[in-house]
ZALUMVO-988112 format. One record per residue: residue number from 1; x, y, z of N, C-alpha, C, CB in turn. Coordinates in Angstrom, 1 decimal, always signed. Glycine has a CB too. Example, Ala and Ser with C-alpha at 12.3 -4.5 7.8 and 13.67 -1.06 7.14 Angstrom:
// ZALUMVO-988112
NODE   k     nX     nY     nZ    caX    caY    caZ     cX     cY     cZ    cbX    cbY    cbZ
NODE   1  +13.2   -5.7   +7.8  +12.3   -4.5   +7.8  +13.2   -3.3   +7.8  +11.3   -4.5   +9.0
NODE   2  +12.8   -2.2   +7.1  +13.7   -1.1   +7.1  +12.9   +0.0   +7.9  +14.1   -0.6   +5.7
***
This chain:
// ZALUMVO-988112
NODE   k     nX     nY     nZ    caX    caY    caZ     cX     cY     cZ    cbX    cbY    cbZ
NODE   1 +128.6 +147.8  +85.5 +128.5 +147.2  +84.2 +127.7 +147.9  +83.4 +128.0 +145.9  +84.1
NODE   2 +126.5 +148.4  +83.8 +125.7 +149.3  +83.0 +126.4 +150.7  +82.7 +124.2 +149.5  +83.7
NODE   3 +127.2 +151.2  +83.6 +128.0 +152.5  +83.3 +128.8 +152.1  +82.2 +129.0 +153.1  +84.6
NODE   4 +129.5 +151.1  +82.2 +130.4 +150.8  +80.9 +129.5 +150.7  +79.6 +131.2 +149.3  +81.1
NODE   5 +128.3 +150.1  +79.7 +127.6 +150.0  +78.6 +127.5 +151.2  +78.0 +126.3 +149.5  +78.8
NODE   6 +126.7 +152.1  +79.0 +126.5 +153.6  +78.7 +127.9 +154.4  +78.0 +126.2 +154.3  +80.2
NODE   7 +129.0 +154.3  +78.7 +130.2 +154.9  +78.0 +130.3 +154.5  +76.9 +131.4 +154.9  +78.5
NODE   8 +130.2 +153.2  +76.5 +130.7 +152.8  +75.0 +129.5 +153.3  +74.0 +130.9 +151.1  +74.8
NODE   9 +128.1 +153.3  +74.6 +127.1 +153.7  +73.5 +127.3 +155.4  +73.5 +125.3 +153.1  +73.9
NODE  10 +127.7 +155.9  +74.3 +127.8 +157.5  +74.4 +129.1 +157.6  +73.2 +128.3 +158.2  +76.2
NODE  11 +130.1 +156.8  +73.1 +131.1 +157.0  +72.2 +130.7 +156.6  +70.7 +132.1 +156.2  +72.6
NODE  12 +129.7 +155.7  +70.7 +129.5 +155.1  +69.2 +128.1 +155.5  +68.6 +129.7 +153.5  +69.1
NODE  13 +127.4 +155.9  +69.5 +125.8 +156.1  +69.2 +125.8 +157.6  +69.2 +124.5 +155.4  +70.4
NODE  14 +124.8 +158.0  +68.1 +124.3 +159.5  +68.3 +123.6 +159.8  +69.6 +123.2 +159.8  +67.1
NODE  15 +123.6 +160.9  +70.0 +122.8 +161.1  +71.4 +121.3 +161.1  +71.4 +123.2 +162.4  +71.9
NODE  16 +120.8 +161.0  +70.3 +119.4 +160.6  +70.1 +118.9 +159.1  +69.7 +119.0 +161.4  +69.2
NODE  17 +120.0 +158.3  +69.8 +119.9 +157.2  +69.3 +119.0 +156.4  +70.4 +121.3 +156.6  +69.0
NODE  18 +118.0 +155.6  +70.0 +117.2 +154.9  +70.9 +117.8 +154.0  +71.7 +116.2 +154.4  +70.4
NODE  19 +118.8 +153.2  +71.5 +119.4 +152.3  +72.2 +120.2 +153.0  +73.1 +120.1 +151.5  +71.4
NODE  20 +120.8 +154.1  +73.0 +121.7 +154.7  +73.7 +120.7 +155.5  +75.0 +122.6 +155.8  +72.5
NODE  21 +119.7 +155.9  +74.3 +118.8 +156.5  +75.3 +118.2 +155.6  +76.5 +117.6 +157.1  +74.4
NODE  22 +117.9 +154.4  +75.9 +117.3 +153.3  +76.5 +118.3 +152.9  +77.8 +117.2 +152.2  +75.4
NODE  23 +119.6 +152.7  +77.4 +120.7 +152.5  +78.2 +120.9 +153.5  +79.3 +121.9 +152.6  +77.5
NODE  24 +120.9 +154.8  +78.9 +121.0 +155.8  +80.0 +119.8 +155.9  +81.1 +121.1 +157.2  +79.2
NODE  25 +118.6 +155.7  +80.3 +117.4 +155.6  +81.0 +117.5 +154.6  +82.2 +116.4 +155.2  +80.1
NODE  26 +117.8 +153.1  +81.8 +118.1 +152.1  +82.7 +119.3 +152.3  +83.7 +118.3 +151.1  +82.0
NODE  27 +120.3 +153.0  +83.3 +121.2 +153.5  +84.2 +120.5 +154.5  +85.3 +122.3 +154.1  +83.5
NODE  28 +119.8 +155.2  +84.9 +119.4 +156.2  +85.6 +118.4 +155.6  +86.7 +118.9 +157.2  +84.8
NODE  29 +117.5 +154.7  +86.4 +116.7 +154.0  +87.2 +117.6 +153.3  +88.2 +116.0 +153.1  +86.5
NODE  30 +118.8 +152.7  +87.6 +119.6 +151.7  +88.6 +120.2 +152.8  +89.9 +121.1 +150.9  +87.6
NODE  31 +120.4 +154.0  +89.4 +121.0 +154.8  +90.4 +120.1 +155.4  +91.3 +121.7 +155.8  +89.8
NODE  32 +118.7 +155.6  +90.9 +117.7 +156.0  +91.7 +117.6 +154.7  +92.7 +116.3 +156.3  +90.8
NODE  33 +117.3 +153.3  +92.4 +117.3 +152.5  +93.1 +118.3 +152.3  +94.2 +117.1 +151.6  +92.5
NODE  34 +119.6 +152.6  +93.8 +120.8 +152.6  +94.5 +120.9 +153.8  +95.6 +121.9 +152.6  +93.6
NODE  35 +119.9 +154.7  +95.5 +120.2 +155.8  +96.3 +120.9 +157.0  +95.9 +120.8 +155.4  +97.3
NODE  36 +121.5 +156.7  +94.6 +122.3 +157.8  +94.1 +121.4 +158.8  +93.2 +123.5 +157.3  +93.2
NODE  37 +120.5 +159.7  +94.0 +119.5 +160.2  +93.4 +120.0 +161.6  +92.6 +118.3 +160.3  +94.5
NODE  38 +121.2 +162.0  +92.9 +121.8 +163.3  +92.3 +122.0 +162.7  +90.8 +123.2 +163.8  +93.2
NODE  39 +122.9 +161.7  +90.7 +123.0 +161.1  +89.4 +121.9 +160.8  +88.7 +123.8 +160.1  +89.5
NODE  40 +120.8 +160.2  +89.5 +119.8 +159.7  +88.6 +119.0 +161.0  +87.9 +118.7 +158.7  +89.4
NODE  41 +118.8 +162.0  +88.7 +118.1 +163.2  +88.3 +119.1 +163.8  +87.0 +117.9 +164.4  +89.7
NODE  42 +120.3 +163.8  +87.2 +121.1 +164.4  +86.2 +121.0 +163.5  +84.8 +122.7 +164.5  +86.8
NODE  43 +120.9 +162.2  +85.0 +120.9 +161.4  +83.8 +119.3 +161.5  +83.2 +121.3 +159.7  +84.2
NODE  44 +118.4 +161.3  +84.1 +116.9 +161.5  +83.8 +116.7 +162.9  +83.1 +116.1 +161.4  +85.3
NODE  45 +117.3 +163.8  +83.4 +117.0 +165.4  +82.9 +117.5 +165.0  +81.6 +117.9 +166.8  +83.7
NODE  46 +118.7 +164.4  +81.4 +119.5 +164.4  +79.9 +118.5 +163.8  +78.9 +121.0 +163.4  +79.9
NODE  47 +118.0 +162.6  +79.4 +117.3 +161.7  +78.6 +115.7 +162.2  +78.3 +117.4 +160.3  +79.3
NODE  48 +115.2 +163.0  +79.2 +114.0 +163.7  +79.0 +114.1 +164.7  +77.9 +113.7 +164.3  +80.2
NODE  49 +115.4 +165.6  +78.1 +115.7 +166.8  +77.3 +115.8 +166.2  +75.8 +117.1 +167.6  +77.9
NODE  50 +116.4 +165.0  +75.7 +116.5 +164.5  +74.3 +115.2 +163.9  +73.9 +117.5 +163.4  +74.1
NODE  51 +114.7 +163.4  +74.6 +113.1 +162.6  +74.2 +112.1 +163.8  +74.0 +112.3 +161.4  +75.6
NODE  52 +112.2 +164.6  +74.6 +111.4 +165.9  +74.2 +111.4 +166.5  +72.7 +112.0 +166.9  +75.0
NODE  53 +113.0 +166.3  +72.4 +113.1 +166.7  +71.0 +112.5 +165.9  +70.0 +114.3 +166.9  +70.7
NODE  54 +112.8 +164.6  +70.2 +112.4 +163.5  +69.2 +111.2 +162.9  +69.4 +113.4 +162.4  +69.2
NODE  55 +110.6 +162.7  +70.5 +109.2 +162.0  +70.8 +108.1 +162.8  +70.9 +109.2 +161.4  +72.1
NODE  56 +106.9 +162.2  +70.9 +105.5 +162.7  +71.2 +105.5 +162.9  +72.7 +104.3 +161.6  +70.6
NODE  57 +104.6 +164.1  +73.1 +104.6 +164.3  +74.3 +104.0 +163.2  +75.4 +103.9 +165.4  +74.4
NODE  58 +103.5 +162.1  +74.9 +102.8 +161.1  +75.6 +103.8 +159.9  +75.7 +101.4 +160.7  +74.7
NODE  59 +104.9 +160.0  +75.1 +105.8 +159.0  +75.3 +106.4 +158.6  +76.7 +106.8 +159.4  +74.6
NODE  60 +106.2 +157.2  +77.0 +106.4 +156.9  +78.3 +107.6 +157.2  +79.2 +106.3 +155.6  +78.3
NODE  61 +108.7 +157.1  +78.2 +110.0 +157.3  +78.6 +110.2 +158.7  +79.2 +110.8 +157.0  +77.5
NODE  62 +109.3 +159.7  +78.8 +109.3 +161.0  +79.1 +108.4 +161.3  +80.5 +108.8 +161.8  +78.0
NODE  63 +107.8 +160.2  +80.8 +107.1 +160.2  +82.2 +107.7 +159.5  +83.5 +105.7 +159.5  +82.0
NODE  64 +108.9 +159.7  +83.6 +109.3 +158.9  +84.5 +110.3 +159.9  +85.5 +109.9 +157.6  +83.8
NODE  65 +110.7 +161.0  +85.3 +111.5 +162.0  +86.0 +111.0 +162.1  +87.5 +111.4 +163.4  +85.3
NODE  66 +109.6 +162.1  +87.3 +109.1 +162.7  +88.7 +109.4 +161.9  +89.9 +107.5 +162.9  +88.7
NODE  67 +109.7 +160.7  +89.8 +110.2 +159.6  +91.0 +111.5 +160.0  +91.4 +110.2 +158.0  +90.6
NODE  68 +112.3 +160.6  +90.7 +113.7 +160.7  +90.9 +113.8 +162.3  +91.6 +114.7 +160.5  +89.3
NODE  69 +112.9 +163.2  +91.2 +112.9 +164.3  +91.8 +112.4 +164.2  +93.3 +112.3 +165.2  +91.0
NODE  70 +111.4 +163.5  +93.5 +110.6 +163.1  +94.6 +111.7 +162.5  +95.6 +109.3 +162.0  +94.2
NODE  71 +112.4 +161.4  +95.2 +113.4 +160.7  +95.8 +114.5 +161.7  +96.4 +113.9 +159.7  +94.7
NODE  72 +114.8 +162.7  +95.4 +116.0 +163.8  +95.6 +115.4 +164.9  +96.8 +116.3 +164.6  +94.1
NODE  73 +114.3 +164.8  +97.0 +113.6 +165.9  +98.0 +113.3 +167.1  +97.2 +114.4 +166.2  +99.2
NODE  74 +113.2 +166.9  +95.8 +112.8 +168.1  +94.9 +111.2 +167.9  +94.8 +113.8 +168.0  +93.3
NODE  75 +110.4 +168.2  +95.8 +108.8 +167.9  +95.8 +108.2 +168.9  +94.7 +108.1 +168.3  +97.5
NODE  76 +108.7 +170.2  +94.8 +108.1 +171.0  +94.0 +108.4 +170.8  +92.5 +108.4 +172.1  +94.5
NODE  77 +109.3 +170.3  +92.1 +109.8 +169.8  +90.9 +109.0 +168.4  +90.5 +111.5 +169.5  +91.1
NODE  78 +108.7 +167.6  +91.3 +108.1 +166.4  +91.2 +106.8 +166.8  +90.8 +108.2 +165.6  +92.4
NODE  79 +106.1 +167.8  +91.6 +104.8 +168.3  +91.4 +104.5 +168.6  +90.0 +104.6 +169.4  +92.2
NODE  80 +105.5 +169.7  +89.5 +105.6 +170.2  +88.2 +105.3 +169.1  +87.2 +106.9 +170.9  +88.0
NODE  81 +106.2 +167.9  +87.4 +106.4 +166.7  +86.5 +105.0 +166.0  +86.3 +107.5 +165.8  +87.1
NODE  82 +104.6 +165.8  +87.8 +103.2 +165.1  +88.0 +102.1 +165.5  +87.3 +102.8 +165.0  +89.3
NODE  83 +102.1 +167.0  +87.5 +100.9 +167.6  +87.1 +100.7 +167.5  +85.4 +100.9 +169.0  +87.7
NODE  84 +102.0 +167.4  +84.9 +101.9 +167.2  +83.3 +101.6 +165.7  +82.9 +103.5 +167.6  +82.5
NODE  85 +102.2 +164.8  +83.7 +102.0 +163.5  +83.6 +100.4 +163.1  +83.8 +102.9 +162.9  +84.6
NODE  86 +100.0 +163.7  +84.8  +98.5 +163.3  +85.1  +97.6 +163.8  +83.8  +98.0 +164.0  +86.6
NODE  87  +98.1 +165.1  +83.4  +97.2 +165.6  +82.6  +97.3 +164.8  +81.0  +97.5 +167.3  +82.6
NODE  88  +98.7 +164.4  +80.7  +98.8 +163.4  +79.6  +98.0 +162.0  +79.7 +100.4 +163.1  +79.4
NODE  89  +98.3 +161.6  +80.8  +97.7 +160.2  +81.2  +96.2 +160.4  +81.0  +98.0 +159.7  +82.8
NODE  90  +95.6 +161.4  +81.4  +94.1 +161.5  +81.3  +93.6 +161.7  +79.9  +93.7 +162.7  +82.0
NODE  91  +94.4 +161.9  +78.9  +94.1 +161.9  +77.4  +94.5 +160.4  +76.7  +95.0 +163.2  +76.8
NODE  92  +95.3 +160.0  +77.4  +95.9 +158.8  +76.5  +95.4 +157.4  +77.0  +97.5 +158.8  +76.5
NODE  93  +95.1 +157.5  +78.5  +95.0 +156.2  +79.2  +93.5 +156.0  +79.8  +96.2 +156.2  +80.3
NODE  94  +93.0 +154.9  +79.8  +91.8 +154.5  +80.4  +91.6 +155.1  +81.8  +91.7 +153.1  +80.4
NODE  95  +90.4 +155.3  +82.2  +90.2 +156.0  +83.5  +90.6 +154.9  +84.6  +88.7 +156.5  +83.7
NODE  96  +90.5 +153.6  +84.3  +90.9 +152.7  +85.4  +92.3 +152.0  +85.0  +89.8 +151.8  +85.7
NODE  97  +93.0 +152.6  +84.3  +94.6 +152.3  +84.1  +95.3 +152.6  +85.5  +95.4 +153.4  +82.8
NODE  98  +96.1 +151.3  +85.7  +96.8 +151.4  +87.0  +97.7 +152.5  +87.2  +97.7 +150.1  +87.2
NODE  99  +98.6 +152.6  +85.9  +99.7 +153.6  +85.8  +99.1 +155.0  +86.0 +100.5 +153.6  +84.3
NODE 100  +97.8 +155.3  +85.6  +97.0 +156.5  +85.7  +96.9 +156.9  +87.0  +95.6 +156.4  +85.2
NODE 101  +96.2 +155.6  +87.9  +96.0 +156.0  +89.3  +97.3 +156.2  +90.1  +95.2 +155.0  +89.9
NODE 102  +98.3 +155.4  +89.8  +99.5 +155.7  +90.5 +100.1 +156.9  +90.4 +100.3 +154.9  +90.4
NODE 103 +100.1 +157.7  +89.1 +100.5 +159.2  +89.0  +99.5 +159.8  +89.8 +100.5 +159.8  +87.4
NODE 104  +98.3 +159.7  +89.9  +97.4 +160.5  +90.6  +97.6 +160.5  +92.0  +96.1 +160.1  +90.3
NODE 105  +97.9 +159.2  +92.6  +98.2 +159.0  +94.1  +99.7 +159.6  +94.3  +98.2 +157.4  +94.4
NODE 106 +100.6 +159.5  +93.5 +101.8 +160.1  +93.8 +101.7 +161.4  +93.7 +102.8 +159.8  +92.9
NODE 107 +100.9 +162.2  +92.9 +100.7 +163.6  +92.9 +100.1 +164.2  +94.3  +99.6 +163.9  +91.7
NODE 108  +99.1 +163.4  +94.6  +98.2 +163.6  +95.9  +99.5 +163.5  +97.0  +96.9 +162.2  +96.2
NODE 109 +100.2 +162.6  +97.0 +101.2 +162.4  +98.0 +102.1 +163.7  +98.1 +102.1 +161.2  +97.5
NODE 110 +102.5 +164.3  +96.9 +103.4 +165.4  +96.8 +102.8 +166.6  +97.5 +103.7 +165.7  +95.3
NODE 111 +101.3 +166.7  +96.8 +100.7 +167.9  +97.6 +100.5 +168.0  +99.0  +99.5 +168.1  +97.1
NODE 112 +100.3 +166.6  +99.7 +100.2 +166.5 +101.1 +101.7 +166.7 +101.7  +99.6 +164.8 +101.6
NODE 113 +102.7 +166.6 +101.1 +104.1 +166.5 +101.4 +104.6 +168.0 +101.6 +104.9 +165.8 +100.3
NODE 114 +104.0 +168.9 +100.5 +104.4 +170.2 +100.4 +103.2 +170.9 +101.5 +104.3 +170.7  +98.7
NODE 115 +102.1 +170.7 +101.6 +101.2 +171.0 +102.6 +101.8 +170.9 +104.0 +100.0 +170.3 +102.3
NODE 116 +102.4 +169.8 +104.2 +103.2 +169.5 +105.5 +104.2 +170.3 +105.7 +103.8 +168.1 +105.5
NODE 117 +105.0 +170.6 +104.8 +106.2 +171.4 +104.8 +105.9 +172.8 +105.2 +106.8 +171.4 +103.4
NODE 118 +104.6 +173.3 +104.5 +104.1 +174.7 +104.7 +103.7 +174.8 +106.3 +102.7 +175.0 +103.8
NODE 119 +103.0 +173.8 +106.6 +102.8 +173.6 +108.1 +103.7 +173.8 +109.1 +102.4 +172.5 +108.4
NODE 120 +104.8 +173.1 +108.8 +105.9 +173.2 +109.7 +106.5 +174.3 +109.7 +106.8 +172.4 +109.6
NODE 121 +106.6 +175.1 +108.4 +107.4 +176.4 +108.2 +106.5 +177.5 +109.1 +107.4 +176.9 +106.3
NODE 122 +105.1 +177.4 +109.0 +104.3 +178.2 +109.6 +104.3 +178.2 +111.3 +103.0 +177.8 +109.0
NODE 123 +104.5 +176.9 +111.7 +104.6 +176.6 +113.1 +106.0 +177.2 +113.5 +104.5 +175.1 +113.4
NODE 124 +107.0 +177.1 +112.8 +108.5 +177.6 +113.1 +108.3 +179.2 +113.4 +109.6 +177.3 +111.7
NODE 125 +107.6 +179.8 +112.1 +107.7 +181.1 +112.1 +106.7 +181.7 +113.2 +107.5 +181.7 +110.7
NODE 126 +105.8 +180.9 +113.8 +104.9 +181.3 +114.9 +105.7 +181.3 +116.3 +103.6 +180.4 +114.9
NODE 127 +106.5 +180.2 +116.4 +107.3 +180.0 +117.5 +108.4 +181.2 +117.6 +107.9 +178.5 +117.5
NODE 128 +109.1 +181.7 +116.4 +109.9 +182.5 +116.3 +109.5 +184.0 +116.2 +110.5 +182.1 +115.3
NODE 129 +108.1 +183.9 +116.0 +107.5 +185.5 +116.1 +107.8 +186.3 +114.8 +108.2 +186.5 +117.4
NODE 130 +107.9 +185.2 +113.6 +108.0 +186.0 +112.5 +107.0 +185.5 +111.4 +109.4 +186.0 +111.9
NODE 131 +106.8 +186.6 +110.2 +105.8 +186.4 +109.3 +106.4 +185.6 +108.1 +105.3 +187.6 +109.0
NODE 132 +105.6 +184.5 +107.5 +106.3 +184.0 +106.3 +105.4 +184.5 +105.0 +106.5 +182.4 +106.4
***
């Protein structure tokens, strides 16, 4: 159903029309919730690209792609996005804002995930007698 709505809006609305972008964002989140991370990432990248052209840096719709990257196993890309999100939220949100804490916690999780992956690679290299 959502795919049909997006198809229609793609035909009749400009690429940067807020209703079209909103529908594409909702569809991307539905893909993510359904485990279709590749489709979610592709659509979110498109929405973010358009939003970057037309919106302020702190627009909430620009601060969502990191979840899709993380779900897709693209932890380094998620870290890049989250570092930006945390910096922007530090400027626009109160220190005790739950969204700000969630982003900080997710960034910490990503750092730990990357650190764990690095430890696994070091261990594997040690077993194989290789340098990394």
